[in-house]
Structures are given as structure tokens and as C-alpha cells.
C-alpha positions in Angstrom: -40.6 43.3 -23.6 -39.4 40.6 -21.2 -36.6 40.9 -18.8 -33.7 38.6 -18.5 -32.3 37.4 -15.2 -29.8 40.3 -15.0 -32.7 42.7 -15.0 -31.8 44.2 -18.5 -34.6 44.6 -20.9 -34.5 42.0 -23.7 -36.7 42.4 -26.8 -39.0 39.5 -27.4 -38.7 37.8 -30.8 -41.7 36.2 -32.5 -40.4 33.2 -34.4 -42.3 32.4 -37.6 -41.8 28.8 -38.7 -42.5 28.0 -42.4 -43.7 24.4 -42.6 -45.9 24.2 -45.7 -43.5 22.8 -48.2 -44.3 19.5 -49.8 -40.8 18.1 -49.8 -40.9 16.6 -53.2 -37.2 17.2 -54.0 -36.0 14.7 -51.4 -38.2 11.8 -52.6 -38.3 8.9 -51.5 -37.2 10.0 -48.0 -39.7 12.8 -48.1 -43.2 12.2 -49.2 -45.9 14.7 -50.2 -48.0 13.5 -47.4 -45.1 13.6 -44.9 -42.4 16.0 -46.1 -38.8 16.2 -44.9 -39.4 18.9 -42.3 -41.5 16.4 -40.3 -39.1 13.5 -40.7 -36.2 12.6 -38.4 -33.5 12.7 -41.0 -30.7 13.7 -38.6 -31.1 12.7 -34.9 -34.1 11.7 -33.0 -36.1 14.9 -33.7 -37.6 16.1 -37.0 -36.1 19.1 -38.7 -39.3 21.0 -37.7 -38.8 20.0 -34.1 -35.2 21.0 -34.1 -36.2 24.4 -35.6 -38.9 24.9 -33.0 -36.5 24.1 -30.2 -33.8 26.4 -31.6 -36.4 29.2 -31.6 -37.8 28.5 -28.1 -35.0 28.7 -25.6 -31.9 30.7 -25.3 -29.9 32.3 -22.5 -29.3 35.4 -24.6 -32.6 35.8 -26.5 -36.3 36.0 -25.5 -38.7 34.2 -27.8 -42.5 34.4 -27.7 -44.6 31.4 -28.9 -44.1 30.4 -32.5 -46.4 31.4 -35.3 -46.3 28.4 -37.6 -47.5 28.6 -41.3 -48.5 25.3 -42.9 -51.2 23.9 -45.1 -54.3 22.1 -44.0 -52.7 18.6 -44.5 -50.0 19.3 -42.0 -51.8 21.2 -39.2 -52.2 18.2 -36.9 -48.6 17.0 -37.5 -47.4 20.5 -36.5 -49.3 20.3 -33.2 -48.3 16.8 -32.5 -44.7 17.4 -33.1 -44.6 20.5 -30.9 -46.4 18.6 -28.2 -43.9 15.7 -28.4 -41.0 18.0 -27.6 -42.8 20.0 -24.9 -43.2 23.2 -26.9 -46.6 24.8 -26.4 -48.0 25.5 -29.9 -48.6 29.1 -30.8 -50.9 30.2 -33.5 -50.9 27.8 -36.5 -51.9 29.7 -39.7 -53.2 27.6 -42.5 -52.4 28.5 -46.1 -55.5 28.1 -48.2 -53.2 27.5 -51.2 -49.5 27.1 -51.5 -48.1 30.3 -53.0 -44.5 30.1 -51.8 -42.7 32.1 -49.1 -43.6 35.8 -49.7 -47.4 35.4 -49.1 -46.7 33.2 -46.1 -44.5 35.8 -44.5 -47.0 38.5 -45.3 -49.7 36.5 -43.5 -47.5 36.0 -40.5 -46.6 39.7 -40.5 -50.2 40.8 -40.6 -51.1 38.4 -37.8 -48.2 39.5 -35.6 -48.8 43.2 -36.3 -52.4 42.7 -35.1 -51.1 41.1 -31.9 -48.2 43.6 -31.4 -47.5 46.5 -33.7 -43.9 46.5 -32.6 -43.3 42.7 -33.0 -39.9 41.6 -34.1 -40.3 38.6 -36.4 -37.7 36.0 -37.1 -38.8 34.0 -40.2 -37.3 30.6 -40.4 -37.7 27.6 -42.7 -38.4 24.5 -40.7 -36.3 22.2 -42.8 -32.8 23.6 -42.2 -30.0 21.9 -40.3 -28.1 24.3 -38.0 -25.7 22.3 -35.8 -24.2 25.2 -33.9 -27.2 26.7 -32.1 -25.1 29.0 -30.0 -23.6 30.6 -33.2 -27.1 30.9 -34.6 -28.3 32.7 -31.5 -25.3 35.0 -31.6 -26.1 35.9 -35.2 -29.7 36.6 -34.2 -28.4 38.8 -31.3 -26.2 40.7 -33.7 -29.3 41.3 -35.9 -31.2 42.7 -33.0 -28.7 45.5 -32.7 -29.6 46.6 -36.3 -33.3 46.2 -35.6 -32.9 48.7 -32.7 -31.7 51.1 -35.4 -34.8 50.6 -37.5 -33.2 48.3 -40.0 -34.5 45.1 -41.6 -32.2 42.2 -41.2 
């Protein structure tokens, strides 16, 4: 548990970024070798970079380093894009074969549980546009209250 500046305990959230999709539905803007989450479709940063930043800093939430799930083709893009925005890469888990979201979340859960049995995971696709980051953080904060009561949000 980290402490915020007011001295109150703040549970630390482990962000899990899902970045393994091939992006074939947005062709030709998104290519199988460089899918939409790594492209700058809106603004100067890619959707992946925007997601990473959204899950890195907050005045009301404490985030640990990201766990990123991707496939072997994108592992270097993930590291490069995080480095470009000044986010220190956390663990990058490589899917041996794309099997959709549930196995990726299971892999991240097992990894996080090994690191911290009490980890709070926030699983997020890396290709969503969320323009109101403050509202997003407020929603996550509301979810933490339910997690404190042993609920899944």
C-alpha cells in the first residue's frame, strides 16, 4: 500500500494493458503489423500511449507499473512507445498464441498473484478513447470502495 500526500493509505492498483489485438477491423488505418492501438489516430499519442498515461498518474489513485499483454510481434513496439512518453515499462507478458481476452487476463492474474497475492488489477484494453480522464479516475475510485468489500468490479 502506498500513501498519498495527505497521509491516508491508498490501495495500489496494478494496471493490466491488453495490447495483443491485430486491429484488422480498422483497415486500412490499422495494419496487422501495426494495429490501431499503436497508431496516433487521435492526437499526438497512440491509443496505447494514452491508455498507459491514463493508468500511470492520478492525484486520487496509486498505480503500480503496468503489466502489458501482447504478442511477440508487438513486444518491441510496446517498450518503445512507453519509453517515448516517459513511462517505465513494467512486465511485458507475451502471448504464445492469440486466444482472446480471457486467457490474457488469466495470465496477468497469475503473474500479479505471484508478485502480490492481494493485488488489485485494473484490466484495460489499450485501444479505447477516454477523453475525460478525471471522470474515468472517479469511476475507478468508486470501484475501489466495492473492492474493499470483497467484490469484483
